[in-house]
C-alpha positions, -999 to +999 in steps of 0.1 A: -362-557-576-330-538-569-349-506-561-373-526-537-343-541-519-325-507-515-357-492-499-359-521-475-323-517-464-327-478-461-359-485-440-341-508-417-312-484-411-337-456-405-356-476-379-322-486-361-313-448-355-332-432-327-349-400-333-330-368-325-347-335-317-335-306-338-336-282-308-309-304-290-284-298-316-262-267-309-262-245-339-236-218-346-248-183-338-240-152-361-206-138-350-204-161-319-187-193-309-196-226-324-201-243-291-200-234-254-170-245-235-174-272-209-186-259-176-159-258-149-164-286-124-175-273-089-151-282-062-162-294-029-157-267-001-139-277+029-148-249+051-120-233+073-127-237+111-103-211+124-115-176+132-096-149+113-087-118+133-064-103+111-087-073+101-096-066+138-059-064+145-051-044+114-078-018+122-064-016+158-031-006+144-047+018+121-066+035+148-037+035+172-014+051+148-040+076+137-045+088+173-007+088+178-004+112+149-032+133+161-016+136+195+018+144+179+001+170+157-017+186+186+015+191+207+033+204+176+006+229+170+008+244+205+044+243+204+045+263+173+019+288+186+043+299+215+066+316+189+040+334+170+029+369+178+007+369+210+018+332+217+024+323+254+054+304+264+047+266+271+067+238+287+059+216+257+088+202+237+089+199+200+078+162+192+103+149+166+077+124+154+063+151+133+091+146+110+073+115+097+053+140+076+086+151+059+093+122+036+115+143+013+136+154+043+139+118+054+151+107+020+176+134+019+189+126+053+191+089+044+213+099+013+235+121+037+239+091+060+250+069+031+275+094+018+290+106+051+282+076+076+270+103+100+236+109+114+223+143+102+218+169+130+185+182+116+152+161+112+169+128+119+137+113+131+122+115+097+152+094+084+147+067+111+110+065+105+117+060+068+142+033+076+116+016+098+089+018+072+113+005+044+122-025+066+085-032+072+079-031+036+107-055+028+097-081+054+059-077+055+050-064+020+039-027+018+024-031+053+030+005+063+003+015+038-024-006+051-015-010+087-001+023+098-003+052+073-028+079+084-035+089+049-040+054+039-064+049+068-085+079+060-084+069+024-098+035+034-125+051+054-135+072+024-138+043-001-158+022+024-181+051+030-185+054-009-192+017-010-222+021+015-235+052-003-233+039-039-234+002-030-202-002-049-168+011-057-157+020-094-128+007-113-110+025-142-103+007-174-072-014-173-053+006-198-062+039-178-056+022-143-020+012-154-012+045-169-022+064-139-004+040-116+029+050-134+024+086-121+035+079-086+066+062-098+074+092-122+070+115-090+093+092-070+118+091-099+119+130-099+125+133-061+150+105-062+169+121-091+169+155-073+182+140-040+208+117-057+222+146-077+231+165-044+266+161-028+268+157+010+276+194+015+247+204-006+223+183+015+237+196+047+234+233+033+198+226+023+188+211+057+204+240+077+188+267+056+159+285+071+135+267+049+150+233+060+150+240+096+114+250+098+101+226+070+079+211+095+063+243+105+058+252+068+039+218+064+017+227+094+010+262+079-001+247+046-031+231+064-035+260+089-036+286+061-047+265+032-056+284+000-082+279-026-060+258-049-050+235-019-085+232-007-099+223-042-071+198-046-079+181-013-115+181-021-110+165-054-088+137-039-115+131-012-143+128-036-123+106-059-115+084-029-152+079-023-156+063-058-122+046-064-104+026-037-072+042-023-072+069-051-043+088-038-023+058-026-029+040-059-020+067-083-002+096-068+018+087-036+055+087-042+062+075-007+040+044-014+058+038-047+092+037-028+078+013-003+063-007-031+097-012-047+110-024-013+081-048-010+087-063-045+118-079-030+100-091+001+104-127+010+067-127+022+041-137-002+003-142-005+000-177-017-030-197-031-035-234-033-053-243-065-062-276-054-084-264-025-095-231-041-132-232-050-129-203-075-154-180-057-133-150-065-141-135-030-103-127-026-103-106-059-135-088-050-120-074-017-086-067-028-081-029-026-053-031-053-076-051-075-051-079-078-062-111-095-056-131-064-082-158-075-060-166-107-025-165-093-006-189-073+018-163-057+012-126-054+044-108-062+030-074-072+044-042-057+008-031-052+002-057-027-001-039+007-003-069+030-037-061+043-047-097+045-082-089+033-080-117+008-069-142+034-096-131+058-125-135+034-114-169+019-139-196+031-117-226+020-094-244+044-058-241+037-063-221+006-048-185+010-021-174+033+008-152+038+040-172+038+078-170+037+098-185+009+107-221+009+137-239-009+127-272-023+152-299-027+148-309-063+163-345-061+142-353-030+108-338-035+093-356-005+117-340+017+112-305+003+100-281+030+065-264+028+064-226+030+063-213+064+030-197+070+031-162+087+001-157+110-015-122+113-003-119+149+032-126+140+029-099+113+015-075+139+043-083+162+069-077+136+055-044+126+053-031+162+086-046+170+103-027+140+087+006+147+094+007+184+127-009+180+140+017+154+124+046+172+137+032+207+172+029+192+173+065+179+161+079+212+185+058+233+214+067+210+205+105+212+198+106+175+159+113+176+156+151+182+168+179+162+192+201+182+181+236+173+182+263+199+149+280+210+163+313+199+165+300+163+129+289+164+120+322+180+136+340+151+123+318+122+088+305+131+071+339+130+084+343+094+078+307+084+056+317+054+085+339+041+111+312+041+117+301+004+129+269-011+167+271-017+176+268-053+205+246-065+238+263-061+226+287-033+245+287+000 
């Protein structure tokens, strides 16, 4: 009787439990997780209605500055040719803007200005351009690299061409990428140490040496009479830029490293609103610096060039923007001001104002041109390739 009662109870319990299919039960897989994490809820997209023109503006700045450099380079080339054997005299004047291609001279002159409080007589334009670009980097991230730099512009054209040819760009493993990025800071450290170790009289002696006076001519001759090693090096950099975005800028440019340090302290930041972000990761995919914009709230990296590509591609309203800092009131949260958004046109106006303002001041104050007699150029330019870099301790 007990056995019969027990069987009846078990039968009732079994009939009360609904059948379960074995296939619906998640089973652990060898070496894998025991269960899948819950899927992330999809947020509703509130599409932005404004038309983003930041990239049209940025490419306009890039093209204009590239043409300006080509124009300056052309004038400088014909100006140099008049001093060479067989050259005909010309009414062209030396364009001081060519000194923008002498970043080490600009750094040395900036050091001289800080030590003596006097504007150097030779290659001062390079120093004023460096000051302008540092100011841009502090106020608008590393904007010089993505808005003005001719090398950065050519590098961007190359990786975009590679993207069309190979339908993608390539990214190095994270450990290798970080290691290579340190190279430009090591190069900057070497140049900064060399310049910082020089006294004011040593800086003046270097700049007034034959090598220092015609450093711009030697830079031109490097490209005019480029050797096999130089050609191979430029070729490797160009090919690498087809596959890897901004290869030179990302790994090797000490000038960009210096501007990156200035931009690290910039009050401007790319900010993301997690509440309205739909996690599409489009911002990460277009970032030339491969920054995880889609996972951060504020972008503080020195690698951010302020290109605004991420802001332009974001489809969600009020989700990504460039902003200035805000200072919340902890005791009255409701009265805490929101970050001031910086529109692309304001950034463009600021970049142009800094560039033309600094250059205009230098020209108006009489600090822009190097006051070197024509006779000195007539003597030195024909023998530019013979001028050697002064060694420390030489007069």
